[in-house]
C-alpha positions in Angstrom: -16.0 54.1 -73.7 -19.7 53.9 -73.5 -21.4 55.2 -70.4 -22.9 51.8 -69.6 -19.5 50.1 -69.7 -18.0 52.8 -67.4 -20.8 52.3 -65.0 -20.2 48.6 -65.0 -16.4 49.0 -64.4 -17.1 51.5 -61.6 -19.5 49.2 -60.0 -17.2 46.2 -60.2 -14.3 48.3 -58.8 -16.6 49.4 -55.9 -17.6 45.8 -55.2 -13.9 44.6 -55.2 -12.9 47.5 -52.9 -15.8 46.7 -50.6 -14.6 43.0 -50.5 -11.1 44.1 -49.5 -12.5 46.3 -46.8 -14.6 43.5 -45.5 -11.6 41.2 -45.4 -9.6 43.8 -43.6 -12.3 44.3 -41.0 -12.8 40.6 -40.6 -9.0 40.1 -40.0 -9.0 42.9 -37.4 -12.0 41.3 -35.7 -10.1 37.9 -35.6 -7.0 39.6 -34.3 -9.1 41.4 -31.7 -10.7 38.2 -30.6 -7.3 36.4 -30.4 -5.9 39.3 -28.3 -8.9 39.1 -26.0 -8.6 35.4 -25.7 -4.9 35.7 -24.9 -5.5 38.3 -22.2 -8.3 36.1 -20.8 -6.0 33.1 -20.8 -3.2 35.1 -19.1 -5.7 36.2 -16.4 -6.9 32.6 -15.9 -3.3 31.4 -15.7 -2.5 34.1 -13.2 -5.6 33.2 -11.1 -4.7 29.5 -11.2 -1.1 30.3 -10.2 -2.2 32.5 -7.3 -4.7 29.9 -6.0 -2.4 26.8 -6.4 0.9 28.4 -5.3 0.4 27.6 -1.6 -0.1 23.9 -2.5 2.3 23.7 -5.4 5.3 25.1 -3.6 5.3 22.5 -0.8 4.9 19.8 -3.4 7.8 21.2 -5.4 9.9 21.4 -2.3 9.0 17.8 -1.3 9.9 16.6 -4.8 13.2 18.4 -4.7 14.0 16.9 -1.3 13.0 13.5 -2.6 15.2 13.9 -5.6 18.1 15.0 -3.5 17.6 12.0 -1.2 17.5 9.6 -4.2 20.7 11.1 -5.5 22.3 10.8 -2.1 21.3 7.1 -1.9 22.5 6.5 -5.4 25.9 8.1 -4.6 26.2 6.1 -1.4 25.3 2.8 -3.1 27.7 3.6 -5.9 30.3 4.4 -3.3 30.1 0.9 -1.8 31.2 -0.6 -5.2 29.2 -3.8 -4.6 29.8 -6.4 -7.2 27.5 -9.4 -6.7 29.3 -11.3 -9.4 32.6 -10.9 -7.5 33.5 -13.9 -5.4 32.8 -13.3 -1.7 35.6 -13.5 0.9 33.9 -16.5 2.5 32.2 -19.7 1.2 28.9 -18.5 2.7 27.4 -15.0 2.3 24.1 -13.4 3.3 22.6 -11.1 0.6 20.0 -8.4 1.6 18.1 -6.7 -1.2 16.5 -3.5 0.1 14.7 -3.1 -3.2 13.0 -6.5 -3.0 12.9 -6.7 0.9 14.4 -10.2 0.6 17.3 -12.0 2.4 19.3 -14.7 0.6 21.9 -17.1 1.9 24.3 -18.4 -0.7 26.7 -21.2 0.0 29.3 -22.3 -2.5 27.6 -20.3 -5.2 24.1 -21.7 -4.6 21.1 -20.1 -2.9 20.2 -22.3 0.1 17.8 -19.9 1.9 15.4 -17.2 1.0 13.2 -15.1 3.3 10.9 -12.0 3.1 12.2 -9.2 5.3 11.6 -5.5 6.2 14.4 -2.9 5.6 14.8 0.8 6.4 11.9 3.1 5.7 14.2 5.9 4.4 12.6 8.4 6.6 14.6 11.3 8.0 13.8 12.8 11.4 15.4 15.5 13.7 17.1 14.0 16.7 18.3 16.6 19.2 18.9 19.1 16.4 20.5 16.7 14.0 19.1 14.7 11.2 18.8 10.9 11.6 18.1 8.8 8.6 16.3 5.5 9.0 18.0 3.7 6.1 19.5 0.2 5.9 23.1 0.8 5.2 24.5 -0.5 1.9 27.8 -2.2 1.8 29.8 -5.2 2.9 29.6 -6.3 6.6 30.2 -9.3 8.7 28.3 -11.1 11.5 30.1 -9.8 14.6 28.0 -11.6 17.2 24.9 -13.8 17.6 22.3 -13.5 20.3 19.4 -15.7 21.5 16.4 -13.9 23.0 18.0 -10.5 22.5 16.9 -7.5 24.7 16.3 -4.2 23.1 17.5 -1.0 24.7 15.6 1.6 22.7 17.5 4.8 21.8 16.2 8.3 22.5 14.5 8.6 19.1 12.1 5.7 20.1 10.7 7.8 22.9 10.5 10.8 20.7 8.5 8.8 18.2 6.2 7.6 20.9 5.7 11.1 22.2 4.7 12.3 18.7 2.3 9.4 18.2 0.6 9.9 21.6 0.8 13.7 21.5 2.8 13.9 24.7 5.9 15.7 25.9 9.1 14.0 27.0 10.7 14.2 30.5 14.1 12.7 31.1 14.6 11.1 34.5 18.2 11.2 35.8 19.7 9.9 39.0 19.1 12.4 41.9 16.0 13.8 40.3 12.3 13.2 41.0 9.2 13.5 38.7 5.6 14.0 39.8 3.9 10.8 38.6 0.6 12.6 38.2 1.7 15.7 36.3 5.1 14.8 34.8 6.6 17.9 36.3 10.0 18.0 38.0 9.9 18.3 41.8 12.6 18.6 44.5 13.9 15.4 45.8 12.5 14.8 49.4 15.1 16.1 51.8 16.3 14.3 54.9 14.7 15.0 58.2 16.6 16.5 61.1 19.0 19.4 61.4 19.7 19.7 57.6 15.9 19.9 56.9 15.5 22.6 59.5 18.4 24.6 58.2 17.2 24.4 54.5 13.9 26.1 55.4 12.2 24.4 52.5 9.0 22.4 52.6 9.3 18.8 51.6 6.8 17.5 49.0 3.6 16.2 50.4 3.8 12.6 51.6 0.8 11.7 49.5 2.5 12.8 46.2 3.5 9.9 43.9 7.1 10.4 42.8 9.3 8.7 40.3 12.9 8.4 41.2 16.1 6.4 40.4 17.1 4.2 43.4 19.7 1.4 43.2 19.8 1.9 39.4 16.1 1.2 38.9 13.0 3.4 38.6 10.8 3.3 41.6 7.5 4.9 42.5 7.6 6.5 46.0 4.3 7.2 47.9 4.4 8.2 51.6 7.9 6.7 51.9 6.9 3.3 50.4 8.8 2.3 47.2 7.5 0.2 44.3 9.8 -0.8 41.5 8.3 -0.2 38.1 8.1 -3.2 35.7 11.0 -3.5 33.1 10.5 -2.9 29.4 7.3 -0.8 29.7 6.7 2.7 28.6 6.5 5.0 31.7 3.7 7.6 31.6 3.4 10.5 34.0 0.5 12.8 33.3 0.8 14.2 29.8 4.5 13.1 29.6 6.5 10.1 28.6 9.4 9.5 31.0 12.8 8.5 29.5 14.8 6.5 32.1 18.6 6.0 31.9 19.9 3.3 29.6 21.3 1.2 32.4 18.0 0.7 34.2 15.7 -2.3 33.7 12.9 -0.1 32.6 15.0 0.8 29.5 15.3 -2.9 28.5 12.5 -4.3 26.3 12.2 -8.1 26.0 10.7 -10.1 23.1 10.7 -7.0 20.8 13.5 -8.3 18.6 12.2 -11.8 18.2 14.0 -14.9 19.1 17.5 -14.2 17.6 19.7 -11.4 16.4 22.7 -11.3 14.1 24.7 -8.1 14.8 26.7 -6.5 12.0 27.9 -3.4 13.8 27.0 0.3 14.5 23.7 -0.7 16.0 22.5 -2.6 12.9 21.4 -6.2 12.9 19.2 -8.9 11.3 16.6 -9.9 13.9 13.1 -11.1 14.5 10.0 -8.8 14.8 6.6 -8.6 16.4 5.4 -6.7 13.3 5.1 -9.7 11.0 2.3 -8.1 9.0 4.8 -5.5 7.8 7.3 -8.0 6.3 8.0 -7.3 2.7 7.8 -3.6 3.2 10.5 -0.9 3.9 9.3 0.1 7.3 12.2 -0.5 9.8 14.5 2.0 11.4 17.5 0.5 9.6 17.7 -3.1 10.8 16.7 -6.1 8.7 13.6 -7.7 10.2 12.6 -11.3 9.6 9.8 -13.6 10.9 10.9 -15.7 13.9 10.9 -19.0 12.0 13.2 -17.4 9.3 15.6 -15.7 11.7 15.8 -18.9 13.8 16.8 -20.9 10.7 19.2 -18.2 9.5 20.7 -18.1 13.0 21.3 -21.9 12.8 22.8 -21.8 9.3 25.3 -18.9 9.9 28.4 -18.4 11.9 30.2 -15.3 13.4 32.4 -13.9 10.6 30.1 -14.7 7.7 29.9 -11.9 5.2 26.8 -9.8 4.8 26.2 -7.8 1.6 23.4 -5.2 1.6 22.5 -3.6 -1.6 
């Protein structure tokens, strides 16, 4: 072979080899860049995870709790085996839709009354160490009794709610006890004068101190021996505390809170009126079904004790 051809073949081989080397180097550079990007992405993901973990974890827990609650509600609703197409036990039936916040009255298969209502908020709170759920119960019920101008005796959770809202503590007032009306602290009941007082050797509270006590089954304020009965149905405040009176006292009975009428269906649940008419159409109640006064009055007049109530 001529020297010139050999030179050309050698040069061509060198160029081809150089191209392969360039391709190999280029591939390694790409792999290196990809590896660096991957490591950088991993670092970014780790940094994001570290910074968002304190917020993400509570959200995940809340989502899990909500999912568990929904499953519980679904199982309870399924357990009631409500069939709206089934014929009711009576010619007249009240239907309460918690999803729509609507009340329907059906008579002989026809809807003769419709009203907007408020149903249970679905919130769960701790009440004396146990969970209390503010749900409207699903199932079949009956009107057990009817009341005009019902009086509300708030349960303990009402006072707990008010204490949380007002950032105050709770003090329970029982018969035979006394509470300082200025501080909310418990004090000794003023002892009787005479020999017993001399033998006890204890100083009685100052006569100028305002005390809250139970006398003749009502809450009274005592100042310097003079007694004044506290008005019924009003929250009792003592310093930074809310006072919880016994359920049998007038101060535990609240008038005009439940509207003009109430239809009781058992276990403390009822269909009744409300002062919070601006909340109708929303799930905000503690479990009862609230209606406007005009609607509860009409429903009261159209129903009888024993009528079926279906809540779904």
